[in-house]
C-alpha positions in Angstrom: -70.5 95.9 -47.9 -67.9 98.1 -46.3 -64.7 97.1 -44.6 -66.3 97.8 -41.2 -68.8 95.2 -41.8 -66.1 92.6 -42.3 -64.5 93.6 -38.9 -67.7 93.2 -37.0 -68.5 89.7 -38.4 -68.3 87.2 -35.5 -65.2 84.9 -35.6 -65.2 81.3 -34.5 -62.6 80.9 -31.6 -59.5 78.7 -32.3 -59.6 75.3 -30.7 -57.8 75.0 -27.3 -54.6 73.0 -27.3 -54.2 70.2 -24.8 -52.9 71.5 -21.5 -53.9 75.1 -22.2 -56.6 77.0 -20.5 -58.4 80.1 -21.3 -56.3 83.2 -20.8 -58.2 85.7 -18.7 -57.2 89.1 -17.5 -56.4 87.8 -14.0 -53.6 85.9 -15.5 -51.7 89.0 -16.3 -49.1 90.4 -13.9 -50.6 92.6 -11.1 -48.2 95.1 -9.7 -45.4 93.2 -11.3 -46.0 89.9 -9.3 -47.0 86.6 -10.9 -50.1 85.0 -9.9 -49.6 81.9 -7.6 -51.4 78.8 -9.0 -53.9 77.1 -6.8 -52.5 74.7 -4.2 -53.4 71.0 -4.1 -55.0 71.5 -0.6 -58.3 72.8 -1.9 -60.0 74.6 -4.7 -58.9 78.0 -5.3 -55.5 77.7 -3.7 -54.7 79.3 -0.4 -57.3 82.0 -0.9 -59.9 79.8 -2.3 -62.7 78.1 -0.5 -61.3 75.8 2.1 -57.8 77.3 1.8 -56.1 79.3 4.5 -57.0 82.6 2.8 -60.4 81.6 1.6 -63.8 82.2 3.1 -64.1 80.7 6.6 -60.3 80.4 7.0 -58.6 81.6 10.2 -57.2 84.9 9.1 -56.1 86.5 12.4 -53.7 83.8 13.9 -50.5 82.4 12.4 -50.7 79.8 9.8 -50.4 76.1 10.8 -46.8 75.0 11.4 -45.4 72.4 9.0 -42.4 70.6 10.6 -39.3 70.5 8.4 -38.3 67.2 6.8 -35.4 65.5 8.6 -32.5 64.3 6.5 -32.5 60.6 5.6 -30.4 58.5 7.9 -27.1 57.4 6.6 -27.1 53.7 5.4 -24.3 51.1 5.5 -21.4 51.9 3.4 -21.7 50.7 -0.1 -20.1 47.4 -1.0 -17.8 49.2 -3.4 -16.3 51.1 -0.5 -15.3 47.9 1.3 -13.9 46.2 -1.8 -10.3 47.6 -1.5 -10.0 46.2 2.1 -11.0 42.7 1.1 -8.8 42.8 -1.9 -5.9 43.7 0.4 -6.6 40.7 2.6 -6.7 38.3 -0.3 -3.4 39.7 -1.5 -1.8 38.8 1.8 -3.1 35.3 1.7 -1.9 34.8 -1.8 1.5 36.0 -0.9 1.6 33.7 2.1 0.5 30.7 -0.1 3.2 31.5 -2.7 5.8 31.8 0.0 4.8 28.4 1.5 5.0 26.8 -2.0 8.4 28.3 -2.7 9.9 27.2 0.6 8.3 23.7 0.3 9.7 23.3 -3.3 13.2 24.3 -2.0 13.1 21.8 0.8 11.8 19.1 -1.6 14.6 19.8 -4.0 17.2 19.7 -1.2 15.8 16.4 0.1 16.0 14.9 -3.4 19.6 16.2 -3.8 20.8 14.9 -0.4 19.0 11.6 -0.7 20.5 10.7 -4.0 22.0 7.4 -2.7 20.4 4.1 -3.6 18.7 3.9 -0.2 17.2 7.2 1.0 18.5 8.7 4.2 16.6 7.8 7.4 15.7 4.3 6.1 15.6 1.5 8.7 14.9 -2.2 8.6 14.0 -3.8 12.0 15.7 -0.9 13.7 18.9 -1.1 11.6 19.8 2.1 9.8 20.7 1.5 6.1 19.9 5.0 4.9 22.4 6.7 2.6 23.8 3.3 1.4 24.2 1.8 -2.0 22.3 -1.4 -2.7 25.4 -3.6 -2.0 26.3 -1.7 1.2 22.7 -2.2 2.5 22.9 -5.9 1.8 26.2 -6.1 3.8 24.6 -4.2 6.7 21.6 -6.4 6.8 23.7 -9.6 6.7 26.0 -8.3 9.4 23.0 -7.4 11.7 20.8 -10.4 11.1 22.9 -13.2 9.5 23.4 -15.2 12.7 19.8 -14.7 13.9 18.4 -16.1 10.7 20.1 -19.4 11.2 19.3 -19.9 14.9 17.0 -22.9 15.6 13.5 -22.0 16.7 12.5 -23.4 20.1 9.1 -25.0 20.1 7.0 -26.2 23.1 5.1 -29.3 21.8 2.7 -30.5 24.5 5.2 -29.6 27.3 8.2 -31.1 25.4 11.0 -29.0 23.9 11.7 -29.3 20.2 13.8 -27.4 17.7 13.1 -26.3 14.2 15.9 -25.3 11.9 14.9 -22.3 9.7 16.8 -23.6 6.6 15.0 -27.0 6.8 11.6 -25.3 7.4 11.8 -22.8 4.4 12.3 -19.8 6.7 14.8 -17.0 5.6 15.5 -13.3 5.4 16.1 -12.2 1.8 18.7 -9.3 2.2 18.9 -8.7 -1.5 15.2 -8.2 -1.9 15.0 -6.1 1.3 17.7 -3.8 0.0 16.1 -3.6 -3.4 12.8 -2.6 -1.8 14.5 0.0 0.5 16.3 1.5 -2.5 13.0 2.0 -4.4 12.6 5.7 -5.2 10.2 7.5 -2.9 9.1 10.8 -4.3 6.5 11.5 -1.6 7.1 15.1 -0.5 6.4 14.2 3.1 9.1 11.5 3.1 11.6 13.5 1.1 11.3 16.7 3.2 11.1 14.7 6.4 14.5 13.1 5.6 16.1 16.5 6.0 14.9 16.6 9.6 15.8 13.1 10.5 12.4 11.5 9.9 12.6 7.7 9.9 11.5 5.7 6.9 10.7 2.1 8.0 10.9 -0.7 5.4 9.6 -4.1 6.2 12.1 -7.0 5.6 11.5 -9.5 2.9 11.1 -12.8 4.7 9.7 -15.3 2.2 8.3 -18.6 3.5 8.3 -21.9 1.6 4.9 -23.1 2.8 5.3 -26.6 1.5 8.7 -27.0 3.1 7.5 -25.5 6.4 4.5 -27.8 6.5 6.7 -30.8 5.8 9.2 -29.9 8.5 6.3 -29.5 11.0 4.9 -32.7 9.9 8.1 -34.5 10.5 8.4 -32.8 13.9 4.9 -33.9 14.7 5.9 -37.5 14.2 8.6 -37.3 16.8 7.6 -34.6 19.3 4.0 -35.7 20.1 2.5 -38.9 21.3 1.0 -39.7 17.9 3.2 -41.3 15.3 2.6 -41.4 11.6 3.9 -44.3 9.5 7.2 -43.3 7.8 10.8 -44.3 7.2 13.9 -42.7 8.7 17.2 -42.4 6.8 19.2 -40.5 9.4 21.3 -43.5 10.6 22.8 -44.3 7.2 20.3 -47.1 6.7 16.5 -47.2 6.4 14.5 -47.6 9.6 10.8 -48.3 9.5 8.5 -46.1 11.7 5.1 -47.6 12.3 2.2 -45.3 13.1 0.1 -45.0 16.3 -2.7 -42.8 17.5 -2.1 -40.0 20.0 -1.7 -36.2 20.5 0.5 -34.5 18.0 1.4 -31.0 16.7 -1.3 -29.4 14.7 0.6 -28.6 11.5 -1.9 -26.2 9.9 -2.6 -24.4 13.2 1.2 -24.0 13.9 2.3 -22.4 10.6 1.3 -18.8 11.6 2.8 -19.1 15.1 6.1 -20.4 13.7 6.3 -17.7 11.1 5.7 -15.0 13.7 8.2 -16.5 16.1 10.8 -16.5 13.4 10.2 -12.9 12.6 10.5 -12.0 16.3 13.8 -14.0 16.5 15.3 -12.2 13.6 14.3 -8.8 14.9 15.3 -9.3 18.6 17.7 -12.3 18.6 15.4 -14.5 20.6 11.8 -15.8 20.5 11.6 -18.2 23.5 9.8 -21.5 23.4 6.8 -21.1 21.1 3.8 -23.1 22.3 2.3 -24.7 19.2 -1.3 -26.0 19.1 -1.9 -29.7 19.5 -4.4 -32.1 18.0 -5.4 -35.8 18.3 -4.4 -37.8 15.2 -4.8 -41.3 13.9 -2.0 -42.6 11.6 -3.0 -42.6 7.9 -0.1 -44.9 6.8 -0.5 -48.5 7.8 2.2 -51.0 8.8 1.8 -52.8 5.5 2.5 -49.6 3.6 5.6 -48.9 5.5 6.9 -52.5 4.8 6.1 -52.0 1.1 8.1 -48.8 0.8 11.0 -50.3 2.8 11.3 -53.2 0.3 10.7 -51.3 -3.0 12.6 -48.1 -2.3 14.3 -47.5 1.0 16.5 -50.6 1.3 17.8 -50.5 -2.3 18.3 -46.7 -2.1 20.5 -47.0 0.9 22.4 -50.1 -0.2 25.4 -48.3 -1.5 26.9 -45.4 -3.4 25.1 -43.9 -6.4 26.9 -41.8 -9.0 25.4 -39.2 -11.3 27.2 -38.3 -14.5 26.7 -35.5 -17.1 29.2 -35.2 -20.0 32.6 -35.6 -18.5 31.5 -34.6 -15.0 30.3 -37.0 -12.3 29.7 -37.0 -8.5 29.0 -39.8 -6.0 26.4 -39.8 -3.2 26.8 -42.2 -0.3 24.4 -43.6 2.3 26.5 -42.4 5.2 26.5 -38.7 4.6 25.0 -37.5 1.4 21.8 -39.5 0.8 20.3 -38.9 4.3 20.4 -35.1 3.6 18.6 -35.7 0.3 16.1 -38.5 0.8 12.9 -38.7 2.8 9.4 -40.1 2.4 6.0 -38.4 2.9 2.5 -39.6 3.3 0.1 -38.9 0.5 -3.4 -40.2 0.8 -2.2 -43.1 3.0 0.7 -44.0 0.7 4.4 -43.3 1.2 6.3 -41.6 -1.7 9.9 -40.6 -1.9 10.9 -37.0 -1.6 14.1 -35.2 -2.6 15.5 -32.0 -1.0 16.6 -30.0 -4.0 18.3 -27.3 -2.1 20.4 -29.9 -0.2 21.2 -31.7 -3.4 22.3 -28.6 -5.2 24.6 -27.6 -2.3 26.1 -31.1 -2.4 27.0 -31.2 -6.1 28.0 -27.5 -6.1 29.8 -26.6 -9.3 30.4 -30.2 -10.5 28.3 -29.7 -13.6 29.3 -26.2 -14.5 29.9 -25.8 -18.2 27.8 -28.9 -19.1 24.9 -27.9 -21.3 21.9 -30.0 -22.1 20.2 -29.7 -25.5 16.5 -29.6 -24.7 13.6 -30.8 -26.8 13.1 -27.2 -28.0 16.7 -27.0 -29.3 17.8 -24.7 -26.5 21.0 -25.5 -24.6 20.8 -24.9 -20.9 22.8 -25.8 -17.7 22.2 -28.9 -15.6 19.5 -28.4 -13.0 18.6 -30.2 -9.7 15.7 -31.8 -11.5 18.1 -33.3 -14.0 20.2 -34.7 -11.2 17.2 -36.2 -9.4 15.9 -37.8 -12.6 19.2 -39.6 -13.1 19.5 -40.4 -9.4 16.0 -41.9 -9.0 16.8 -44.8 -11.3 20.3 -45.4 -10.0 18.9 -45.7 -6.4 17.0 -48.8 -7.3 20.0 -50.5 -8.9 21.5 -53.6 -7.4 24.8 -53.7 -9.3 27.6 -51.1 -9.5 26.8 -50.4 -13.2 23.1 -50.0 -12.4 23.9 -47.5 -9.6 25.3 -45.0 -12.1 22.8 -42.4 -13.3 23.5 -40.6 -16.5 22.1 -37.2 -17.5 21.6 -37.2 -21.3 23.1 -34.0 -22.7 21.2 -34.3 -26.0 17.5 -34.8 -25.3 16.4 -33.7 -28.8 
């Protein structure tokens, strides 16, 4: 077989690659212009069937007008573009906050420096300025301002009758030492410290402790004399014992009067006067019988006021007589229908003063301590019942071990 035979032998076409189509002669350049591919509007492109250049298309008139696409509207500025402005605002707020803190710290430090005294500047007690004082100076200022007022008797209106109540006997007082101590307590509150630079007032309440037992006892004794009701008792005021027999009637309401008396005393200390304070009244039957009064007179009151009693401790001694001393110390009170003796420790201590200074008592624990009012009362109680001069001497044992 010749070589020509081999050339004329039919050849199997190569497989078509994906995406490729058969290359025809129309795909080649015609007059140097590329062939335009068919448009998506119809088969055959613009000159195919259904296209503007195809069969049945409108060839003489202009082609349909396609309006141009308008540009997209501008949106809001991106968040990133506004970030610098916000950051600038925050910076101003931060700077302002720092400035406030710095100024406040400076004022606070200045307030602490200027208020270095025991009592901070601007401190007042019941309207009296004690600011900038030491503790001792504050005490003197308080005593000078209120000393006389604290001792003024309280005027009471008991069922239309006037009565007086002495503060010292009723357990009412102003504690200047404690008040000054409370006023000198450090106050590191920034509002208070900075306020002191601008004259801000710092008000401290006065310390006015009330001995409730002593006040109730004073009111009870007043009730026995001011109202129409009378409780069985014994009086020592005349230098000799006097029996007081009870009777029913209206009398001062002791429990109901305590708060009114306390408030009246505070008002008197603050202003210098309180006016007659109307106290509540109640109807009361005596709880102590005549027989009980007679018993107490015989067993205690008459012997106690029969003469002088002397109390000794070591080499020291002091006498107490019925004319002046004992009436300040002795009284009786009703307890469950019975009368029992009572001793005023404050009055007793004031009377013996420094008599027993330097005398030490060896206690059961081995400790050595000074003489106390309780020690004096213990020795006095037995001596008050004595009937001979020797029996009316009470001795405080200095070695109780």
